[in-house]
N, C-alpha and C positions, 0 to 999 in steps of 0.2 A: 514639373520636374522638382524632385526633392534636392535639398542642399546636401553637400557631403557631410556636414556636421550632423545633420539629422540622421543620416544613414549610419554614422559611427555610433551615435547615441542609441539608436534602435538595436544595433548589433551588440553593444556592451550590456544592455539591460539583462538578458538571460545569463550572461557570464557573472555579473554581479549577484544576481539572485542565487545562482548555484554556489558561489563562494560564501555568501552569507548563510545559506542553508547548511553548508558543510561546517562552518564555524559553530553554528547553533547545535548541530548534532554532536560535534566533537566535545563541546563543553557540557552538554547533557550527559554524554557517556562518562566523561571525566568526573563530574560531580556525583553521578550515580555510583561510580566505582568507589569514590571516597566515602560516600554515605554508607554503602554496604560494608566497606572495610571497617569503619568506625562501629557499626552495629555488631560485627563479628568480634571486635576487640572488647566491647562492653557486654557481650553475651546476649544481646536482644535480637539477633538475626534469626528469622524463621524462613527457610526456603519456600519459594512460591512455586507451586506446580501449575504448569500451563495446561489448560483444557483445550486440546486440539479439536475435539468434536465441536465444541461451541464456537471456536474460532473459525472452523471450516464452514459452519452454518452461516455465521455473520458475513464472512468474506465472500462466500458463494452467492448469497442473496444480493449483496451489494454489486458484485461484479456481473452477475447475470442480469440484474436490473439495468445497470449502466450499459452493458453490452447490447441488450435488447433495444433500448432507446437509440443508441448510436447506430445500430444496424438498420433500424427502420428509417431514421433520419437520413443516413448516408445512402441507403437504398433509394429513397425518394429523390434525393438531390443529385446523386452521381450515377445511379443505376448499378448494374453489375460490373464493377471495376475494382481496382486495387484499393482505393480509399475505403471500400466496404470492410476491409480487414480491420480497420480501426474500431469497428463495432463487433466483428465476429470473434476476434481474439479475446477480449475480456469476457464476452458472452460464453465462449467455450470454456475458458478458465473457471468462470463461475459455476457452470454446469458440472465440471469435473470436481470442484470442491463440494458441491451438493451431493454428488455420487459418493465421494469420500465420507461425507457425513452419514450417509445412509448405510455404507458398508462397514464403517469403523465399529468394532465391537464395544458394547456398552460396559462390559466388565472391566475394561482397561482404562476407564475414564478417571482422570485425576482432576480434582477441583481446586480452585484457588482458596487457600485457607486464610 
């Protein structure tokens, strides 16, 4: 039987992680905003164009790979049950991103300058 103090500590760990992650993201966005504002004032800012096709390929491959591994693992451990969705959802998202990569027209590509 675990002590109550151990249960409280185990329950607080994810909360602390989320709070620290939120603080890191907030300060990243704040400092990036200040950096871009200063670049605009000095006239050195060049807008960056996001390459959706390349991003969809990378994210699709990563999600499809992780989803495939999780689906196989959870299928072997749990069989056909709800935990199998933990692998099927990222796998299907990855496949849809790969379909987007294949269907996205090449003439609309914008590259990072």
